[in-house]
C-alpha positions in Angstrom: -14.4 -11.5 -14.4 -10.8 -10.7 -13.6 -7.9 -12.9 -14.9 -7.6 -15.6 -12.2 -4.1 -16.5 -13.3 -2.8 -13.1 -11.9 -1.4 -12.6 -8.4 -4.0 -11.7 -5.8 -3.8 -8.2 -4.3 -3.1 -8.0 -0.6 -6.7 -7.2 0.4 -10.0 -8.0 -1.3 -13.3 -6.5 0.0 -16.3 -8.7 -1.0 -19.9 -7.4 -1.1 -22.3 -10.4 -1.0 -25.7 -9.9 -2.7 -28.7 -12.1 -3.6 -28.5 -11.8 -7.3 -26.1 -12.0 -10.3 -23.7 -9.0 -10.0 -22.5 -8.7 -13.6 -25.0 -5.9 -14.3 -23.8 -3.5 -11.6 -20.4 -4.5 -10.1 -18.5 -1.6 -11.6 -21.2 0.9 -10.6 -21.3 -0.5 -7.0 -17.5 -0.1 -6.7 -17.6 3.4 -8.2 -20.2 4.3 -5.6 -18.3 2.7 -2.7 -14.8 3.9 -3.6 -15.1 6.8 -6.0 -12.9 4.8 -8.4 -13.5 3.4 -11.9 -11.4 1.3 -14.3 -10.0 2.0 -17.7 -13.4 1.3 -19.3 -15.0 4.3 -17.4 -18.1 2.4 -16.4 -19.5 4.1 -13.3 -17.9 7.5 -14.1 -21.4 9.0 -14.1 -21.5 8.3 -10.3 -18.1 9.8 -9.3 -19.1 13.4 -8.5 -22.0 12.2 -6.2 -20.0 9.3 -4.8 -16.9 11.3 -3.9 -18.9 14.2 -2.5 -20.5 11.9 0.0 -17.3 10.1 1.1 -15.2 11.0 4.1 -11.9 12.7 3.2 -10.1 9.8 4.8 -11.9 7.2 2.7 -11.4 9.3 -0.5 -7.7 9.6 0.2 -7.3 5.9 1.0 -9.1 4.8 -2.1 -7.1 7.3 -4.3 -3.8 5.7 -3.2 -4.7 2.2 -2.2 -7.1 0.8 -4.8 -5.7 -1.8 -7.2 -7.0 -2.2 -10.7 -6.8 -5.8 -11.9 -6.9 -6.9 -15.6 -10.1 -8.7 -16.6 -10.0 -12.0 -18.5 -10.8 -10.6 -22.0 -8.6 -10.8 -25.0 -7.7 -7.1 -24.6 -7.7 -6.6 -20.8 -9.2 -3.6 -19.2 -7.8 -2.8 -15.7 -10.5 -2.2 -13.2 -11.0 -2.1 -9.4 -14.1 -4.4 -9.5 -15.0 -7.9 -10.5 -17.9 -10.3 -10.1 -17.0 -12.9 -7.5 -18.5 -16.3 -6.7 -20.5 -16.9 -3.6 -18.4 -19.3 -1.5 -21.3 -21.7 -0.8 -23.1 -21.8 -4.1 -20.5 -20.8 -6.7 -23.0 -18.3 -8.2 -21.6 -14.9 -9.2 -23.6 -13.0 -6.7 -20.7 -11.1 -5.1 -18.6 -8.1 -6.0 -14.8 -7.9 -5.3 -12.9 -4.7 -4.8 -9.1 -4.7 -4.6 -6.7 -2.8 -2.3 -2.9 -2.8 -1.8 -3.2 -2.6 2.0 -5.7 -3.4 4.7 -8.4 -0.9 5.6 -8.8 0.5 9.1 -12.1 -0.6 10.7 -13.7 2.8 10.3 -13.1 2.8 6.5 -14.4 -0.8 6.2 -17.5 0.3 8.1 -17.9 3.3 5.7 -17.5 1.1 2.6 -20.2 -1.3 4.1 -22.5 1.6 4.7 -22.0 2.9 1.1 -22.6 -0.6 -0.3 -25.9 -0.9 1.6 -27.0 2.6 0.5 -26.3 1.6 -3.1 -28.4 -1.5 -2.7 -31.3 0.4 -1.2 -31.2 3.3 -3.8 -30.0 1.8 -7.1 -33.4 1.2 -8.6 -36.0 3.1 -10.7 -37.6 5.0 -7.8 -34.5 5.3 -5.6 -32.1 8.2 -5.0 -29.8 6.7 -7.7 -32.7 5.9 -10.0 -31.6 8.4 -12.7 -28.6 6.2 -13.5 -28.7 4.2 -16.7 -28.9 0.6 -15.4 -30.8 1.6 -12.3 -33.8 2.6 -14.5 -34.3 -1.1 -15.3 -34.4 -2.2 -11.7 -37.9 -2.1 -10.0 -36.8 -2.9 -6.5 -33.8 -2.4 -4.2 -30.8 -4.8 -4.3 -30.3 -7.0 -1.2 -26.8 -6.6 0.2 -26.2 -9.6 2.4 -23.0 -8.4 3.9 -19.5 -7.1 3.3 -16.4 -9.1 4.2 -12.6 -9.0 3.8 -10.3 -11.6 2.3 -6.5 -11.3 3.0 -4.8 -13.7 0.5 -1.5 -15.3 1.4 1.5 -13.7 -0.2 2.2 -14.9 -3.7 -1.3 -16.3 -4.0 -3.1 -16.3 -7.4 -6.7 -15.2 -7.7 -7.5 -18.8 -8.6 -6.1 -19.9 -5.3 -8.2 -17.4 -3.4 -11.3 -18.7 -5.2 -10.8 -22.3 -4.3 
């Protein structure tokens, strides 16, 4: 989880799923954006992820992704975080952070990439050779992708409430 006392970035893209996301949030964001954090989790996806992205999305993510510090004692900056579902409070969503709003075509491409990840990130899927995917027996259900535009000077904790 990211440090909720930090200022919120201008744009947060949320991927809602049906299960706890703490086992795959960084891999999902690496697949969607071609970006990883300081920890390097998801770097094994980068070649395949970036080769399947449009040049426009690749360039946008290269220059517009925001890496937020997590809430550990020695923070690691990363472009992904688990995120609570607004109705249940369960951590079944994944957040990705940007410094500016995405055009509609790029939001659609990110959504398509999230759905592909959900369909293929399991033992028998196209991404089944990846470490954590080998433990999954079935596809991940992606419920949807949405955008949050926090008010200026909001803290992450304000966005969550």
